[in-house]
BATOR-52227 format. One record per atom (N, C-alpha, C): atom name; residue number from 1; x, y, z negated. Coordinates in Angstrom, 1 decimal, padded with zeros to 4 digits. Each point is the difference from the previous one (the first is absolute). Layout:
BEGIN
ATOM, CA, NUM, X, Y, Z;
...
//
This chain:
BEGIN
ATOM, N, 1, -039.3, -013.6, 040.7;
ATOM, CA, 1, -000.1, 000.1, -001.4;
ATOM, C, 1, 001.3, 000.9, -000.1;
ATOM, N, 2, 001.0, -000.3, 000.4;
ATOM, CA, 2, 001.3, 000.8, -000.6;
ATOM, C, 2, -000.5, 001.5, 000.8;
ATOM, N, 3, -000.8, 000.4, 000.8;
ATOM, CA, 3, -000.4, 001.3, 000.4;
ATOM, C, 3, -000.9, 000.6, -001.0;
ATOM, N, 4, -001.0, -000.9, -000.9;
ATOM, CA, 4, -001.0, 000.6, -000.8;
ATOM, C, 4, 001.1, 000.4, -001.5;
ATOM, N, 5, 001.3, -000.7, -000.1;
ATOM, CA, 5, 000.3, 000.4, -001.0;
ATOM, C, 5, 000.9, 001.2, 000.1;
ATOM, N, 6, 000.9, 000.3, 001.1;
ATOM, CA, 6, 000.6, 001.1, 000.5;
ATOM, C, 6, -001.1, 001.3, -000.2;
ATOM, N, 7, -001.2, -000.4, 000.8;
ATOM, CA, 7, -000.7, 001.3, -000.2;
ATOM, C, 7, -000.6, 000.5, -001.4;
ATOM, N, 8, -000.2, -001.4, -000.7;
ATOM, CA, 8, -000.6, 000.3, -001.4;
ATOM, C, 8, 001.3, 000.8, -000.7;
ATOM, N, 9, 001.4, -000.5, 000.3;
ATOM, CA, 9, 001.2, 000.4, -001.0;
ATOM, C, 9, 000.0, 001.8, 000.2;
ATOM, N, 10, -000.2, 000.0, 001.9;
ATOM, CA, 10, 000.2, 001.6, 000.4;
ATOM, C, 10, -001.1, 001.1, -000.6;
ATOM, N, 11, -001.6, -000.9, -000.4;
ATOM, CA, 11, -001.1, 000.8, -000.4;
ATOM, C, 11, 001.0, 000.5, -001.6;
ATOM, N, 12, 000.1, -000.9, -000.7;
ATOM, CA, 12, 000.9, 000.1, -001.0;
ATOM, C, 12, 001.0, 001.2, 000.1;
ATOM, N, 13, 000.7, -000.2, 000.8;
ATOM, CA, 13, 000.8, 001.2, -000.1;
ATOM, C, 13, -000.7, 001.5, 000.5;
ATOM, N, 14, -000.9, 000.2, 000.6;
ATOM, CA, 14, -000.8, 001.0, 000.0;
ATOM, C, 14, -000.5, 000.4, -001.0;
ATOM, N, 15, -000.6, -001.0, -001.1;
ATOM, CA, 15, -000.8, 000.3, -001.1;
ATOM, C, 15, 001.1, 000.7, -000.7;
ATOM, N, 16, 001.3, -000.9, -000.4;
ATOM, CA, 16, 001.1, 000.9, -000.5;
ATOM, C, 16, 000.3, 001.3, 000.4;
ATOM, N, 17, -000.1, 000.6, 001.1;
ATOM, CA, 17, 000.3, 001.1, 000.3;
ATOM, C, 17, -001.1, 001.0, -000.3;
ATOM, N, 18, -001.2, -000.5, -000.1;
ATOM, CA, 18, -001.1, 000.8, -000.8;
ATOM, C, 18, 000.5, 000.0, -001.0;
ATOM, N, 19, 000.5, -000.9, -000.9;
ATOM, CA, 19, 000.0, 000.0, -001.8;
ATOM, C, 19, 001.1, 001.0, 000.0;
ATOM, N, 20, 001.1, 000.4, 001.0;
ATOM, CA, 20, 000.9, 000.6, -000.2;
ATOM, C, 20, -000.2, 001.5, 000.1;
ATOM, N, 21, -001.0, 000.5, 001.0;
ATOM, CA, 21, -000.5, 001.5, 000.0;
ATOM, C, 21, -001.0, -000.3, -000.9;
ATOM, N, 22, -000.9, -000.9, -000.8;
ATOM, CA, 22, -001.1, 000.5, -000.9;
ATOM, C, 22, 000.7, 000.2, -001.2;
ATOM, N, 23, 001.5, -000.6, 000.0;
ATOM, CA, 23, 000.7, 000.0, -001.6;
ATOM, C, 23, 000.5, 001.2, 000.0;
ATOM, N, 24, 000.5, 000.6, 001.4;
ATOM, CA, 24, 000.9, 001.4, 000.0;
ATOM, C, 24, -001.3, 001.3, 000.1;
ATOM, N, 25, -001.1, -000.4, -000.3;
ATOM, CA, 25, -001.3, 001.0, -000.2;
ATOM, C, 25, -000.2, 000.9, 001.7;
ATOM, N, 26, 000.3, -001.2, 000.9;
ATOM, CA, 26, -000.2, 000.9, 001.1;
ATOM, C, 26, -001.6, -000.5, 000.8;
ATOM, N, 27, -000.3, -000.9, -000.5;
ATOM, CA, 27, -001.3, -000.4, 000.2;
ATOM, C, 27, -001.0, -000.5, -001.4;
ATOM, N, 28, -000.8, 000.6, 000.1;
ATOM, CA, 28, -001.2, 000.1, -001.4;
ATOM, C, 28, -001.0, -001.2, -000.1;
ATOM, N, 29, -000.6, -000.3, 001.1;
ATOM, CA, 29, -000.8, -001.1, 000.4;
ATOM, C, 29, 000.7, -001.4, 000.1;
ATOM, N, 30, -000.8, -000.8, -000.7;
ATOM, CA, 30, 000.1, -001.7, 000.0;
ATOM, C, 30, 000.4, -000.4, 001.2;
ATOM, N, 31, 000.8, -001.2, 000.3;
ATOM, CA, 31, 000.1, -000.5, 001.1;
ATOM, C, 31, -001.4, -000.2, 001.1;
ATOM, N, 32, -000.9, -000.6, -000.5;
ATOM, CA, 32, -001.3, 000.0, 000.8;
ATOM, C, 32, -000.6, 001.0, 000.4;
ATOM, N, 33, 000.1, 001.2, -000.6;
ATOM, CA, 33, -000.8, 001.5, 000.2;
ATOM, C, 33, 001.2, 000.6, 000.8;
ATOM, N, 34, 000.9, -000.4, 000.1;
ATOM, CA, 34, 001.3, 000.7, 000.8;
ATOM, C, 34, -000.2, -000.7, 001.3;
ATOM, N, 35, -000.2, -001.2, 000.1;
ATOM, CA, 35, -000.1, -000.7, 001.6;
ATOM, C, 35, -001.5, 000.5, 000.6;
ATOM, N, 36, -001.3, 000.2, -000.8;
ATOM, CA, 36, -001.0, 000.3, 000.5;
ATOM, C, 36, -000.1, 001.2, 000.1;
ATOM, N, 37, 000.8, 000.7, -000.5;
ATOM, CA, 37, 000.1, 001.6, 000.1;
ATOM, C, 37, 000.7, 000.3, 001.5;
ATOM, N, 38, 001.1, -000.3, 000.1;
ATOM, CA, 38, 001.1, 000.2, 001.3;
ATOM, C, 38, -000.2, -001.6, 000.2;
ATOM, N, 39, -000.9, -000.3, 001.2;
ATOM, CA, 39, -000.3, -001.2, 000.9;
ATOM, C, 39, 000.9, 000.0, 001.2;
ATOM, N, 40, 000.1, 001.1, 000.7;
ATOM, CA, 40, 000.9, 000.3, 001.2;
ATOM, C, 40, 001.3, 000.0, -000.3;
ATOM, N, 41, 000.6, 000.6, -001.3;
ATOM, CA, 41, 001.4, -000.4, -000.2;
ATOM, C, 41, 000.1, -001.5, -000.5;
ATOM, N, 42, -000.9, -000.8, -000.8;
ATOM, CA, 42, 000.4, -001.1, -000.6;
ATOM, C, 42, -000.1, -001.3, 001.1;
ATOM, N, 43, -000.9, 000.2, 001.1;
ATOM, CA, 43, -000.2, -000.7, 001.3;
ATOM, C, 43, 001.4, 000.1, 000.8;
ATOM, N, 44, 000.6, 001.3, -000.1;
ATOM, CA, 44, 001.4, 000.3, 001.0;
ATOM, C, 44, 001.0, -000.4, -000.8;
ATOM, N, 45, 000.0, -000.4, -000.9;
ATOM, CA, 45, 001.2, -000.6, -001.1;
ATOM, C, 45, -000.3, -001.5, -000.1;
ATOM, N, 46, -001.2, -000.7, 000.4;
ATOM, CA, 46, 000.1, -001.2, 000.2;
ATOM, C, 46, 000.3, -000.5, 001.3;
ATOM, N, 47, -000.2, 000.8, 000.8;
ATOM, CA, 47, 000.1, -000.2, 001.5;
ATOM, C, 47, 001.6, -000.2, -000.1;
ATOM, N, 48, 000.5, 001.2, -000.2;
ATOM, CA, 48, 001.7, 000.1, -000.3;
ATOM, C, 48, 000.8, -001.4, -000.7;
ATOM, N, 49, -001.0, -000.4, -001.0;
ATOM, CA, 49, 000.6, -001.1, -001.1;
ATOM, C, 49, 000.0, -001.2, 001.2;
ATOM, N, 50, -000.8, -000.4, 000.4;
ATOM, CA, 50, -000.4, -001.1, 001.1;
ATOM, C, 50, 001.2, 000.2, 001.0;
ATOM, N, 51, -000.1, 000.9, 000.3;
ATOM, CA, 51, 001.0, 000.3, 001.3;
ATOM, C, 51, 001.4, -000.1, -000.4;
ATOM, N, 52, 000.1, -000.1, -001.1;
ATOM, CA, 52, 001.7, -000.2, -000.8;
ATOM, C, 52, -000.2, -001.5, -000.4;
ATOM, N, 53, -001.0, -000.5, -000.6;
ATOM, CA, 53, 000.3, -001.5, -000.9;
ATOM, C, 53, 000.2, -000.6, 001.5;
ATOM, N, 54, -001.1, 000.1, 001.4;
ATOM, CA, 54, 000.1, -001.3, 000.8;
ATOM, C, 54, 001.5, -000.1, 000.4;
ATOM, N, 55, 000.8, 001.1, 000.5;
ATOM, CA, 55, 001.3, -000.6, 000.4;
ATOM, C, 55, 000.8, -000.9, -001.1;
ATOM, N, 56, 000.0, 000.7, -001.5;
ATOM, CA, 56, 000.7, -000.9, -000.9;
ATOM, C, 56, -000.4, -001.2, 000.1;
ATOM, N, 57, -001.7, -000.6, -000.1;
ATOM, CA, 57, -000.5, -001.1, 000.3;
ATOM, C, 57, 000.8, -001.0, 001.0;
ATOM, N, 58, 000.0, 001.2, 001.5;
ATOM, CA, 58, 000.4, -001.1, 001.5;
ATOM, C, 58, 001.3, -000.5, -000.5;
ATOM, N, 59, 000.9, 000.5, -000.6;
ATOM, CA, 59, 001.4, -000.1, -000.2;
ATOM, C, 59, 000.6, -000.8, -001.1;
ATOM, N, 60, -001.0, -000.1, -001.0;
ATOM, CA, 60, 000.6, -001.1, -001.4;
ATOM, C, 60, -000.7, -001.0, 000.4;
ATOM, N, 61, 001.0, -000.9, -000.1;
ATOM, CA, 61, -000.5, -001.5, 000.3;
ATOM, C, 61, -000.2, -000.6, -001.5;
ATOM, N, 62, 000.4, 000.7, -001.3;
ATOM, CA, 62, -000.8, -000.9, -001.2;
ATOM, C, 62, 000.0, 001.4, -000.7;
ATOM, N, 63, -000.7, -000.4, -001.4;
ATOM, CA, 63, -000.1, 001.1, -000.8;
ATOM, C, 63, 001.2, 000.1, -000.9;
ATOM, N, 64, 000.5, 001.0, 000.0;
ATOM, CA, 64, 001.3, 000.4, -000.8;
ATOM, C, 64, -000.5, 001.6, -001.0;
ATOM, N, 65, 001.0, -000.1, -000.8;
ATOM, CA, 65, 000.0, 001.4, -000.9;
ATOM, C, 65, 000.2, 001.2, 001.1;
ATOM, N, 66, 001.0, -000.6, 000.8;
ATOM, CA, 66, 000.2, 001.6, 001.0;
ATOM, C, 66, -001.7, 000.3, 000.8;
ATOM, N, 67, -000.5, -001.3, 000.7;
ATOM, CA, 67, -001.0, 000.6, 000.6;
ATOM, C, 67, -001.0, 000.7, -000.8;
ATOM, N, 68, -000.2, -000.8, -001.2;
ATOM, CA, 68, -001.2, 000.5, -001.1;
ATOM, C, 68, 000.4, 001.4, -000.2;
ATOM, N, 69, 001.3, 000.2, 000.0;
ATOM, CA, 69, 000.5, 001.7, -000.4;
ATOM, C, 69, -000.5, 000.8, 000.8;
ATOM, N, 70, 000.5, -000.6, 001.4;
ATOM, CA, 70, -000.3, 000.6, 001.1;
ATOM, C, 70, -001.5, 000.7, 000.2;
ATOM, N, 71, -000.9, -001.2, -000.3;
ATOM, CA, 71, -001.2, 000.4, 000.5;
ATOM, C, 71, -000.7, 000.8, -001.1;
ATOM, N, 72, 000.4, 000.1, -001.4;
ATOM, CA, 72, -000.7, 000.9, -000.9;
ATOM, C, 72, 000.7, 001.2, 000.2;
ATOM, N, 73, 001.5, 000.2, 000.3;
ATOM, CA, 73, 000.3, 001.6, 000.6;
ATOM, C, 73, -000.5, 000.4, 001.0;
ATOM, N, 74, -000.7, -001.0, 000.9;
ATOM, CA, 74, -000.7, 000.3, 001.2;
ATOM, C, 74, -001.3, 000.9, -000.2;
ATOM, N, 75, -000.5, -000.9, -001.3;
ATOM, CA, 75, -001.5, 000.6, -000.5;
ATOM, C, 75, 000.4, 001.6, -000.5;
ATOM, N, 76, 001.3, -000.1, -000.9;
ATOM, CA, 76, -000.1, 001.0, -000.6;
ATOM, C, 76, 000.6, 001.2, 000.9;
ATOM, N, 77, 000.6, -000.2, 001.1;
ATOM, CA, 77, 000.3, 001.1, 000.7;
ATOM, C, 77, -001.0, 000.6, 001.1;
ATOM, N, 78, -000.8, -001.2, 000.4;
ATOM, CA, 78, -001.2, 000.4, 000.9;
ATOM, C, 78, -000.8, 000.6, -000.8;
ATOM, N, 79, -000.4, 000.2, -001.1;
ATOM, CA, 79, -001.0, 000.5, -000.9;
ATOM, C, 79, 000.5, 001.6, -000.5;
ATOM, N, 80, 001.6, 000.2, -000.2;
ATOM, CA, 80, 000.5, 001.0, 000.3;
ATOM, C, 80, 000.3, 000.7, 001.1;
ATOM, N, 81, 000.0, -000.4, 001.1;
ATOM, CA, 81, 000.4, 000.5, 000.8;
ATOM, C, 81, -001.7, 000.6, 001.0;
ATOM, N, 82, -000.9, -001.1, -000.2;
ATOM, CA, 82, -001.6, 000.4, 000.7;
ATOM, C, 82, -000.7, 000.7, -000.8;
ATOM, N, 83, -000.2, -000.2, -001.3;
ATOM, CA, 83, -000.8, 000.4, -001.0;
ATOM, C, 83, 000.1, 001.3, -000.4;
ATOM, N, 84, -000.1, 000.8, 000.7;
ATOM, CA, 84, 000.5, 001.4, -000.5;
ATOM, C, 84, -001.8, 000.5, -000.2;
ATOM, N, 85, -000.1, 000.8, -001.0;
ATOM, CA, 85, -001.4, 000.7, -000.1;
ATOM, C, 85, 000.1, 001.1, -000.5;
ATOM, N, 86, -000.8, 000.6, -000.5;
ATOM, CA, 86, 000.0, 001.6, -000.6;
ATOM, C, 86, 000.0, 000.0, -001.3;
//
């Protein structure tokens, strides 16, 4: 159950990164259109995010503000690093 929570919060971090790019005018599409248009980059970002969340999950013994912040930033950073599109 904790892993599902961590992945959900990391996905929220990925959406926050998309929102930042959309707010700056770097992306013109909506979230759904952007994900469906750039599937290869989206899948790569999700795989990177899961690769970052699993070690956080395996080392954290309880849900804390620090662990929740770490998984949010893992999602934000994974989208920033792996979701590079034209």
